[in-house]
N, C-alpha and C positions, 0 to 999 in steps of 0.2 A: 310628433317629436321624431327627430332623426334617429336612425337605428345603426348608424355606422360605428358608434362606440361599442354597442352591444356585439356587433359582428366581429370587431377586432378583438374584444375581450374573449369571446367564445373561441376564436381562432387560437388565442394564447392558451386557453384552458385545454384545448385539444392537443396543442403541442406539448404541454406539460404531461398530459395523460399518455401520449405516445412515448415520451422520453422515459416515464416511469415504467411502462410496459417493456420497453427495450432493455432498460437496466435490470429489471427483475428477471427477465428471460436469460440475460447473460450471466447474472449471478447464480441462478439456479443451474444452468448448464455447466458452470465452472466449479460448482460445489461451495460457493461462498456463503450460502444461506444456511448451512448446517449448524449444529450446535457447536462444533469444533472446527474453526476456520484455520487451515494449515497453508501457509505460503508455498511450501514445496509442492503441494497438490494442485494449488491454483496456478502457480507459475511453473508448470511442468517444463523440464529441459532448461530452465534458467540457471540451475545450479549443477556444478560438477560433482559435488559430494554433499550428501545430506545424512546426518546422524539419525540414530534411533531416538525415540523420545526418552529423555534421561531425567530422572528425578534427583534433585540435590537437596538433602535435608539441611536445616539451619546450621550454619557453622561448618558445613562440609564443602568439599571441592570436587568438581567433576573435571575429567581430563579428556581433551579432544586433540587430534593432530591432523595435519595436512602435509602431504609429501609434494612439495612444489617442484615441478620439472624444470629443466634447464631453459626452456623458452617462456617461462612464466615471468612476466614483468611486474604485474600487479595482482594482488589477491584480494578479492572482495570476500569478507567474512562477516558473519553475524548470526543472530539467533532469534527465535520467537518463543515467548513464554506462553504455555497453555494455561488457561483460566487465570489470567493475571489478577493480582491483588494490589491494594494501595501501598502496603508497607514493604514492598520488595526492594532489595538492594543487592546488586551483584558487582563483584570485582573481577575483571578479566585481565590476566597476565599472559603475555606472549613471550616465548623463549624458543631456543632450538635445542638440539641434543647436546650441545656444548655448554649450555647454560647462559648463552648471550641473551640480554634483555632487549626486547623489541617493543616495549611499551606496556602501560597499565591503564585500564579504563574502568570507571565506575558509572553505573547506570541503574535507574529504576524504571526504565521504559520496557513495555511488553515486547517491542520489536526494536532491535538494535543492530546497525550495520556500520562497518568501518572498512577502510582499505589499508593494505599493507604493501609497501614497495618491496619487491623481491630483488635482491642483488646477486643471489646465487641459488642454485638448487639445494634444497635442504628440507629437513622435516621440522615443521613449525608446530610447537605445542601451545594449546590454548587452555589455560587453567581457569575455570570459572568457580569462584567461591561465593556461596550464598551467605550474605551478611544480614539477611532479613530474619524474621521470627517464624516464618512459615516455609514448608517445603515448596520447592519450585520445580516444575517440569518444563523442559525446554527441548527444542530441536535446533541443532547447529547446522549452518549452511555455508558452503564455500563455492566460489567461482573464480577460475583463473582468467586473467585478462578480460575483465568485464566489458571494456571498450570494444573488444572484438567479438563479443558474444553474439552468435547468430540468433539466439532466442530473444535478444533485445532489439536488434536491428531488422529482423525479418518479420514482416507483417503477417506471414503465414504460419509463424510459430505459435505454440499455445499461448505464450505471453502476449504476442501481438494480437491474437484473436480475442484475448480477454480484455486487454487494456485499451486498444484502439477503438472498439465499439463503445466502451464505457466513456471514453473521452468525447466521442461524437454525441452520445446520449446526454452528457453533461452540457455540451454546447447547445444542444437542442432544448434542454431544460432552461438554460439561461435565456435563450431567445424567447421561450414561452413566457417566462416571467416578465421580460421587457414588453412583449406584445400585450400581455394582460394589463400591465400598468398603463401603457399608452391608451388602450381601450377605455380604461376607467377614467383617465384624464379627459378623453374625448367626450365620454358620457357626461362628465361634470360640466365641460365647456358648453356642450349642446343644451344641457338642462338650463344653464344660466342664460344662454341666448334666448331659449324658448320662453323662459320666465320673464325676461326683459321685454320681449315682443308682446307678451300678453298684457303687460302693464302699460305699454306705449299707447 
């Protein structure tokens, strides 16, 4: 019986094992495998401002602010909830020191990001109200002009060093799955051919 299918399948399994080992190594070195996964720690230098961990009791509101400079065109803002639960509900209101309204958002996602177009330098306030029934602990993050962020476009930045190898590992993983499936198909085809020749 031909062994080409077995060889191809084994090659696919080896590729899967290699991709897993690469991914685990990257995750461990970046701190993603700990009990508490924090975006600001994993994506170091990706954010211009990161708040302390802030707990918001049910029905209460936490206040965050960002001072946008004159060269700020776009502000990427968002937060990550620690120990996320199913019944969370947060309402985010954005305003400035003059009380101008810049939008309101409602979310129950553990990680939430949006962009805000900046037309002038100002202090922007982000009021986050906890509409859920449990306390919420979160970290707020801000980045000015994310399109120009060196941490995003530079492959030598901590962000690039974390995400680019993970993307390569994911591609290798997909290739391993495809190779394994092709090997199994070849095994089946060869088995049927061998069986037919035995009955001939």
